[in-house]
N, CA, C and O of each residue as an XYZ file, in Angstrom:
240
protein
N      -3.943    -22.522     -2.784
C      -4.445    -21.781     -3.625
C      -4.192    -20.310     -2.362
O      -4.506    -20.348     -1.173
N      -3.610    -19.245     -3.032
C      -3.639    -17.833     -2.716
C      -4.561    -16.979     -2.936
O      -5.279    -17.327     -3.874
N      -4.885    -15.867     -2.399
C      -5.159    -15.005     -2.508
C      -4.944    -13.753     -2.277
O      -4.253    -13.605     -1.270
N      -5.210    -12.899     -2.725
C      -4.416    -11.720     -3.037
C      -5.490     -9.992     -2.288
O      -6.704     -9.802     -2.209
N      -4.527     -9.269     -1.971
C      -5.343     -8.236     -1.599
C      -4.373     -6.749     -1.877
O      -3.185     -6.433     -1.820
N      -5.535     -6.170     -2.168
C      -4.499     -4.804     -2.773
C      -4.963     -3.464     -1.860
O      -6.028     -2.903     -2.118
N      -3.931     -2.910     -0.583
C      -4.563     -1.357     -0.332
C      -3.666      0.022     -0.972
O      -2.451      0.165     -1.110
N      -4.761      0.905     -1.277
C      -4.685      1.994     -2.053
C      -3.957      3.201     -1.330
O      -4.784      3.931     -0.784
N      -3.201      3.445     -1.236
C      -2.843      4.927     -0.450
C      -2.297      5.970     -0.929
O      -1.171      6.108     -1.408
N      -3.267      6.829     -0.763
C      -2.890      8.191     -1.557
C      -1.854      9.278     -1.291
O      -1.828      9.832     -0.192
N      -1.292      9.490     -1.929
C      -0.316     10.333     -1.439
C      -0.667     12.254     -2.363
O      -1.457     12.376     -3.299
N      -0.104     13.082     -1.944
C      -0.265     14.669     -2.445
C       1.409     14.794     -2.862
O       2.302     14.415     -2.104
N       1.664     15.435     -4.295
C       2.878     16.199     -4.562
C       2.920     17.197     -4.208
O       2.063     18.063     -4.381
N       4.592     17.356     -3.257
C       4.553     18.874     -2.821
C       5.881     19.380     -3.631
O       6.303     18.625     -4.507
N       6.540     20.568     -3.400
C       7.524     20.897     -3.606
C       8.488     20.068     -3.074
O       8.983     19.211     -3.806
N       8.943     20.206     -1.597
C       9.736     19.007     -1.422
C       9.510     17.723     -1.424
O      10.179     16.852     -0.868
N       8.457     17.596     -2.124
C       8.771     15.828     -2.139
C       6.925     15.506     -2.262
O       6.233     16.414     -2.723
N       6.206     14.095     -1.789
C       5.443     13.623     -1.829
C       4.962     13.216      0.134
O       5.601     12.825      1.111
N       3.634     13.566     -0.114
C       3.210     12.830      1.533
C       2.120     11.795      1.713
O       0.968     12.219      1.625
N       2.254     10.834      1.891
C       1.254      9.934      2.245
C       0.572     10.300      2.633
O       0.983     11.117      3.457
N      -0.830     10.234      2.599
C      -1.845     10.177      3.114
C      -2.133      9.346      4.910
O      -2.463      9.809      6.002
N      -1.915      8.450      4.587
C      -1.654      7.032      5.596
C      -0.123      6.316      5.449
O       0.434      5.884      4.440
N       0.353      6.364      6.917
C       1.578      5.676      7.263
C       1.393      4.556      6.487
O       0.220      4.186      6.539
N       2.132      3.833      5.748
C       2.302      2.488      5.329
C       2.619      1.863      6.433
O       1.677      1.146      6.772
N       3.394      1.807      7.063
C       3.618      0.392      8.338
C       2.354     -0.029      8.858
O       2.007     -1.205      8.966
N       1.490      1.253      9.264
C       0.310      0.882     10.516
C      -0.491     -0.408      9.762
O      -0.815     -1.493     10.246
N      -0.722      0.215      8.154
C      -1.363     -0.359      7.430
C      -0.810     -2.080      6.924
O      -1.441     -2.956      6.333
N       0.328     -2.071      7.345
C       0.919     -3.730      7.348
C       0.923     -4.079      8.386
O       0.647     -5.278      8.353
N       1.105     -3.699      9.558
C       0.961     -4.308     11.196
C      -0.591     -4.859     10.705
O      -0.916     -6.043     10.611
N      -1.383     -3.769     10.443
C      -2.753     -3.970     10.969
C      -3.451     -5.356     10.023
O      -4.341     -6.066     10.491
N      -2.867     -5.553      8.665
C      -3.220     -6.677      7.776
C      -2.261     -7.975      8.028
O      -2.511     -9.144      7.734
N      -1.283     -7.530      8.552
C      -0.389     -8.531      9.233
C      -1.031     -9.509     10.332
O      -1.053    -10.723     10.129
N      -1.599     -8.888     11.609
C      -2.020     -9.362     12.281
C      -3.416    -10.062     12.022
O      -3.854    -10.733     12.956
N      -4.223     -9.976     10.770
C      -5.398    -10.435      9.990
C      -5.331    -11.827      9.429
O      -6.229    -12.583      9.055
N      -3.168    -12.051      9.500
C      -3.062    -13.170      9.117
C      -2.476    -12.591      7.450
O      -1.591    -13.369      7.095
N      -2.692    -11.591      6.476
C      -2.157    -11.325      5.487
C      -0.316    -11.201      5.577
O       0.276    -10.700      6.533
N       0.211    -11.658      4.609
C       1.557    -11.713      4.119
C       1.943    -10.180      3.332
O       1.366    -10.015      2.258
N       2.745     -9.213      3.731
C       2.840     -7.998      2.715
C       3.604     -8.512      1.606
O       4.479     -9.330      1.889
N       3.470     -8.246      0.607
C       4.796     -8.872     -0.872
C       5.259     -7.651     -1.273
O       6.464     -7.533     -1.497
N       4.555     -6.762     -1.399
C       5.296     -5.399     -2.599
C       4.078     -4.083     -2.402
O       2.847     -4.075     -2.377
N       5.034     -3.134     -2.294
C       4.975     -2.019     -2.814
C       5.035     -1.539     -3.988
O       6.048     -1.891     -4.591
N       3.928     -0.469     -4.887
C       4.081     -0.438     -6.457
C       3.695      1.184     -5.907
O       2.889      1.492     -5.028
N       4.319      1.833     -6.511
C       3.793      3.241     -6.835
C       3.709      3.488     -8.092
O       4.140      2.970     -9.122
N       2.937      4.567     -7.762
C       1.998      4.940     -9.218
C       2.368      6.737     -8.914
O       1.502      7.502     -8.493
N       3.284      7.016     -9.111
C       3.609      8.586     -8.510
C       3.426      9.572     -9.889
O       3.375     10.799     -9.804
N       3.317      8.649    -11.475
C       3.711     10.059    -12.353
C       1.906      9.772    -12.768
O       1.741     10.265    -13.884
N       0.745      9.242    -12.319
C      -0.119      9.227    -12.350
C      -1.347     10.625    -11.716
O      -1.227     11.218    -10.644
N      -2.460     10.849    -12.767
C      -2.829     12.083    -12.559
C      -3.355     11.702    -10.857
O      -3.120     12.661    -10.123
N      -3.727     11.021    -10.437
C      -3.995     10.897     -8.811
C      -3.067      9.992     -8.074
O      -3.505      8.875     -7.799
N      -1.710     10.334     -7.668
C      -0.753      9.221     -7.417
C      -1.323      8.468     -6.187
O      -2.134      8.953     -5.398
N      -0.817      7.270     -6.127
C      -0.850      6.557     -5.200
C       0.339      5.662     -4.866
O       1.272      5.510     -5.654
N       0.269      5.023     -3.569
C       1.094      3.442     -3.352
C      -0.050      2.214     -3.393
O      -1.207      2.334     -2.990
N       0.410      1.285     -3.839
C      -0.211      0.106     -3.986
C       0.926     -0.981     -2.905
O       2.056     -1.407     -3.144
N      -0.009     -1.163     -1.636
C       0.428     -2.178     -1.474
C       0.012     -3.474     -1.144
O      -0.974     -3.506     -0.407
N       0.558     -4.714     -1.532
C       0.098     -5.884     -2.088
C       0.105     -7.064     -1.109
O       1.179     -7.395     -0.605
N      -0.914     -7.656     -0.837
C      -1.082     -8.607      0.371
C      -1.509     -9.950      0.079
O      -2.519     -9.892     -0.623
N      -1.111    -11.313      0.360
C      -1.267    -12.327      0.635
C      -1.732    -13.349      1.259
O      -1.784    -12.777      2.348
N      -2.156    -14.496      1.510
C      -2.870    -15.160      1.883
C      -2.686    -16.489      1.481
O      -2.456    -16.698      0.289
N      -2.772    -17.783      2.574
C      -3.266    -19.536      1.866
C      -4.838    -19.063      2.025
O      -5.489    -18.209      2.627
N      -5.016    -20.042      1.199
C      -7.167    -19.582      1.460
C      -7.426    -21.414      1.865
O      -8.552    -21.834      2.133
């Protein structure tokens, strides 16, 4: 059986583009050190509060 974990990283819209609140690479490295495997990044850039969801999984 597998369990899943989601990490939300908010970002702000700017005229020149978007800026993430945290560096997603650091989050992926930290989770990997704890035994989590990165699966996918899902962008919710059209929401009122735009964010990026990182999906992780591991064996239970």
